[in-house]
C-alpha positions in Angstrom: -0.1 0.0 0.2 1.3 3.7 -1.0 -0.2 6.5 0.7 1.3 9.6 -1.2 -1.0 12.1 -2.5 -0.2 14.5 -5.3 -2.9 17.3 -6.0 -1.7 19.1 -9.5 -2.0 22.8 -9.6 -1.1 25.3 -12.4 1.3 27.6 -10.7 5.2 27.4 -10.3 4.3 26.6 -6.2 4.7 23.1 -5.1 3.8 22.6 -1.4 5.3 19.7 0.3 3.6 18.3 3.4 5.5 15.4 4.8 4.5 15.2 8.4 0.6 15.7 8.0 0.0 11.8 7.9 -1.2 9.9 10.7 -1.5 6.4 8.9 0.1 3.5 10.3 0.6 0.2 8.7 -0.6 -2.8 10.9 2.9 -4.2 11.6 3.9 -0.8 12.8 1.1 -0.1 14.9 1.7 -3.6 16.5 5.1 -2.5 17.5 4.5 0.9 18.6 3.6 1.9 22.4 0.4 3.4 23.3 2.3 6.8 23.2 3.8 6.1 19.8 0.1 5.2 18.3 -1.0 8.5 19.3 1.5 10.1 16.9 1.9 13.2 19.0 4.6 14.7 16.9 2.6 15.1 13.8 2.4 18.6 12.0 -1.3 18.9 13.1 -3.6 20.8 10.4 -1.0 21.8 8.3 -3.2 20.8 5.3 -6.2 22.6 6.7 -4.0 25.6 7.3 -2.4 25.8 3.7 -5.7 24.8 1.9 -6.9 28.3 1.1 -3.4 29.3 0.2 -3.1 26.1 -2.3 -6.5 27.2 -3.9 -5.5 31.1 -4.1 -2.0 30.1 -5.7 -3.0 27.1 -7.7 -0.4 25.1 -6.1 0.8 21.5 -6.5 0.5 19.7 -3.3 2.5 16.7 -2.5 1.3 15.0 0.6 2.6 12.1 2.9 -0.3 10.0 4.5 2.1 7.9 6.6 3.0 9.2 10.0 6.6 10.2 10.7 6.9 7.1 13.1 6.8 4.8 10.0 9.6 6.8 8.4 10.3 10.2 8.3 10.8 11.6 4.9 12.5 14.7 5.8 15.6 13.0 7.1 18.9 12.0 5.3 17.9 8.5 4.1 21.5 7.6 5.3 20.5 8.0 8.6 23.2 10.8 9.1 21.8 13.6 11.5 21.0 16.8 9.7 21.9 18.9 12.9 24.9 17.2 14.5 25.5 17.8 18.1 21.8 18.6 18.5 19.2 16.4 19.7 16.8 15.6 16.9 14.9 12.4 15.6 15.9 10.0 13.2 15.1 8.6 9.9 12.8 6.0 11.9 12.3 7.9 15.2 12.8 5.9 18.2 11.6 8.4 20.5 9.2 11.5 20.6 10.6 15.1 20.4 10.4 14.9 24.4 12.7 11.8 24.2 10.1 9.5 25.5 10.2 6.0 23.7 7.7 5.1 21.1 8.1 1.5 20.3 7.4 -1.5 22.7 10.5 -3.1 24.2 12.2 -5.2 21.7 10.3 -4.1 19.0 12.5 -1.2 17.9 12.9 -1.4 13.9 16.5 -3.2 12.9 18.4 -2.3 9.9 16.6 -4.6 7.7 13.2 -3.2 8.8 14.6 0.4 7.9 15.9 -0.5 4.6 12.3 -2.0 3.8 10.6 1.2 5.0 13.1 3.3 2.8 11.7 1.3 -0.2 7.9 1.3 0.6 7.6 4.5 2.1 10.3 6.8 1.9 11.3 6.7 -1.6 7.7 6.8 -3.0 7.2 10.3 -1.4 10.3 11.5 -3.1 9.7 10.2 -6.3 6.3 11.8 -6.3 8.0 15.1 -5.2 10.9 15.0 -7.7 8.4 14.4 -10.5 5.9 17.4 -9.4 9.0 19.7 -8.9 10.3 18.7 -12.5 6.9 18.9 -14.2 6.4 22.4 -12.6 9.9 23.5 -13.4 9.4 22.4 -17.4 6.0 24.0 -17.4 6.5 27.3 -15.8 9.9 27.6 -16.2 10.9 27.6 -12.4 9.5 25.7 -9.2 9.2 27.2 -5.8 9.2 24.6 -3.4 7.7 25.3 -0.2 8.3 22.6 2.6 5.5 23.1 5.1 5.9 22.1 8.9 4.9 22.9 12.2 6.1 22.0 15.8 5.2 22.9 19.3 6.5 26.2 20.6 8.2 24.6 23.5 10.2 21.7 23.6 13.4 22.2 25.9 14.9 18.9 24.4 15.2 20.6 20.9 15.2 24.5 21.5 15.5 26.9 24.5 12.7 29.0 25.3 9.6 29.9 23.0 9.8 29.2 19.2 9.0 32.2 17.0 5.9 31.8 15.1 7.7 31.9 11.5 11.0 29.7 11.2 12.4 30.1 7.5 14.9 27.6 6.5 17.2 28.0 3.5 20.0 25.7 4.2 22.3 28.8 5.0 21.3 30.3 1.8 22.0 27.2 -0.2 18.5 26.0 -1.2 17.2 29.2 -2.7 18.8 32.1 -4.4 20.2 35.2 -2.0 17.4 37.6 -3.6 14.6 35.1 -2.4 16.2 35.0 1.2 16.6 38.6 1.3 13.0 39.2 -0.2 11.6 36.7 2.6 13.4 38.6 5.4 11.7 41.9 4.4 8.4 40.4 4.3 8.9 38.8 7.8 10.4 42.1 9.3 7.4 44.1 8.1 4.8 41.4 9.3 5.3 42.5 13.2 5.3 38.9 14.0 8.3 37.0 15.7 10.5 35.2 13.3 14.0 33.7 12.4 15.8 32.6 9.3 18.1 29.9 9.4 17.7 29.5 13.2 17.1 26.2 14.8 15.3 24.8 11.8 17.5 25.4 8.5 15.7 22.9 6.6 15.3 19.2 6.6 16.4 16.7 3.7 13.6 17.8 1.5 14.8 21.5 1.4 18.4 20.4 1.3 18.2 18.0 -1.4 15.4 19.1 -3.8 16.6 23.0 -3.6 18.8 23.9 -6.8 18.7 27.4 -7.3 21.1 27.3 -10.3 18.4 24.7 -11.9 15.7 26.9 -11.3 14.2 25.0 -8.1 13.9 27.4 -5.2 13.2 25.8 -1.9 12.4 26.8 1.5 11.2 25.1 4.4 8.5 27.1 6.8 8.4 25.6 10.4 5.5 27.1 12.4 5.0 27.3 16.0 1.9 25.5 16.3 0.5 27.8 19.0 0.2 30.4 16.5 -3.0 28.2 14.8 -3.9 25.7 17.0 -3.8 24.3 20.8 -0.5 22.3 21.3 -2.1 19.5 23.4 -4.8 16.9 22.6 -7.3 17.1 21.0 -5.0 19.6 19.3 -7.9 21.9 18.2 -7.4 23.9 15.2 -8.1 27.9 15.9 -9.3 29.4 12.8 -9.1 33.1 13.8 -5.4 32.7 14.6 -5.1 30.8 11.6 -6.3 33.7 9.4 -3.3 35.8 10.9 -0.8 33.3 9.9 -2.3 32.8 6.4 -2.0 36.6 5.8 1.8 36.4 6.5 2.2 33.2 4.6 0.2 34.7 1.6 2.4 37.8 1.4 5.7 35.5 1.7 4.7 33.1 -1.1 3.4 35.9 -3.5 6.7 38.0 -2.9 8.9 34.8 -3.4 7.0 33.9 -6.5 7.3 37.2 -7.9 10.8 37.4 -7.0 11.7 33.9 -8.5 9.8 34.8 -11.7 11.8 37.8 -12.4 15.1 35.8 -11.6 14.1 32.9 -13.7 12.4 34.5 -16.7 11.7 31.8 -19.3 14.8 31.5 -21.2 17.3 33.4 -19.0 18.7 30.5 -16.9 19.9 27.3 -17.8 
């Protein structure tokens, strides 16, 4: 069974939504603890938050239906840490963001099982995403890949204090052109909201692997503090009034970066 959804759009914008899924194959469900089965580290409601933006900008959406506890499609497939020296979760997580174990004792996935999951769950997502990016790049002359994420605003194991509302990652300026990074900073600075660029979250495997500004693929990761649009405890209630404020900033950001990328990659001006 494969659970990757691709919703085609007409614009140069591709929205990657790798952590909205909560589905668990039976063999994974059987091995997880009760805590693991509750999938608390899901990027809750990201699909709902971005739905009006996807419609407004006629974006292509690539969405992973499987939980990140099956395999995390935003991690290096080799298993290497994206943030050496800092606490994080792995390709197949063994614990929650808070450091609590998610597997029943003795049921942690072994290397053979991790390899199986790479084939059946990791690779299909990246194949679908790569296909959407390339089709968009050919059709529109460039692609703006926007990797959609969210996380609780307080997780002491991962970062100190309270996370800013908007955390934009550009892999320290390597996954997108400098002009796009500068344009994003101007929009965020003018929004009045708390933000950081290339702070604790610089962009995961998706941004780092697929972002190729020299080949007309501009990629950024947006990590939102969940407190900005929802309740950060079960039942994870979505707050539409808050969400509208977040969407307004996201809309301005996306619009600005699409315009900037269009200027940089006018058809025929880039290889």
